[in-house]
C-alpha positions as a printed Julia matrix, in Angstrom:
94×3 Matrix{Float64}:
  30.25   33.04   20.41
  31.57   30.3    18.49
  28.35   28.36   16.65
  29.18   24.47   17.44
  29.02   23.61   13.95
  30.13   19.64   14.51
  26.95   18.82   15.73
  25.49   20.47   12.7
  27.6    19.0    10.7
  26.75   15.02   11.56
  22.35   16.52   11.39
  23.32   18.01    7.91
  25.37   14.96    6.92
  22.75   12.19    8.08
  19.63   14.37    6.31
  21.46   15.06    3.11
  22.15   11.26    3.22
  18.03   10.28    3.17
  17.13   13.18    0.74
  19.68   11.06   -1.09
  18.55    7.76   -0.45
  15.04    8.69   -1.01
  16.02   10.31   -4.72
  17.75    7.64   -5.64
  14.49    5.51   -5.26
  11.79    7.68   -6.5
  13.94    7.77   -9.9
  13.98    3.8    -9.79
  10.56    3.62   -9.34
   8.66    3.24  -12.83
   4.97    4.95  -12.71
   2.12    1.82  -13.15
  -0.84    2.05  -15.59
  -4.23    1.42  -14.81
  -5.63   -1.7   -16.16
  -9.93   -0.75  -16.18
  -9.95   -4.94  -15.53
  -8.35   -5.08  -12.44
 -10.05   -2.26  -10.94
 -13.48   -3.22  -11.73
 -12.35   -6.98  -10.25
 -11.55   -4.68   -7.72
 -14.8    -3.3    -7.19
 -16.46   -6.21   -7.57
 -14.73   -8.29   -4.35
 -17.41   -8.29   -0.83
 -16.33   -6.31    1.25
 -15.25   -8.65    4.74
 -12.95  -11.43    4.21
 -13.62  -14.53    2.32
 -11.36  -17.55    1.96
 -12.07  -20.37   -0.38
 -10.73  -23.59   -1.71
 -11.54  -24.81   -5.04
 -11.59  -28.69   -5.37
 -10.13  -29.82   -8.15
  -7.34  -27.74   -7.54
  -4.46  -27.7    -4.93
  -5.21  -24.09   -4.29
  -6.69  -20.98   -1.51
  -8.21  -18.13   -2.46
  -8.97  -15.32   -0.65
 -10.34  -12.16   -0.76
 -10.87   -8.89    1.34
 -12.29   -4.76    1.59
 -12.77   -2.86    3.76
 -15.24    0.31    3.28
 -15.7     2.49    5.71
 -16.64    6.69    5.46
 -14.79    8.56    8.6
 -15.9    11.78    9.96
 -14.61   14.62   11.71
 -17.46   16.76   13.48
 -21.21   15.86   12.93
 -20.98   17.52    9.19
 -17.31   18.04    9.55
 -15.6    17.0     5.97
 -15.17   12.86    5.7
 -12.28   10.51    4.09
 -14.33    8.14    2.43
 -11.73    4.94    2.49
 -11.93    1.88    0.58
  -9.56   -0.8     0.69
  -9.56   -4.33   -1.36
  -7.31   -7.4    -2.32
  -7.02  -10.51   -3.33
  -4.4   -13.28   -2.73
  -4.07  -16.27   -4.09
  -1.84  -19.53   -2.4
  -1.4   -22.29   -4.41
   0.97  -25.84   -4.71
   2.31  -27.87   -7.46
   3.84  -30.64   -7.09
   6.37  -30.96   -9.56
């Protein structure tokens, strides 16, 4: 009995192209260094979402922090999720 090679070759070509693209992308990404000042600033963000607009500048500042502990069962293993974000939107007249 002959194996149908055309569908297998098509699938191998598709997954090979995806793997090659992933490998090429991983070679382009540079490893970033951890900046401790930025880490400390993200630790100081209050929980929840805030939006501020300083009166003296034409900008809007926003911050968000989501921190939860998720457990599987009463005494099961858990995950501590801490997501923080800072943002600024500034418009200047030139």
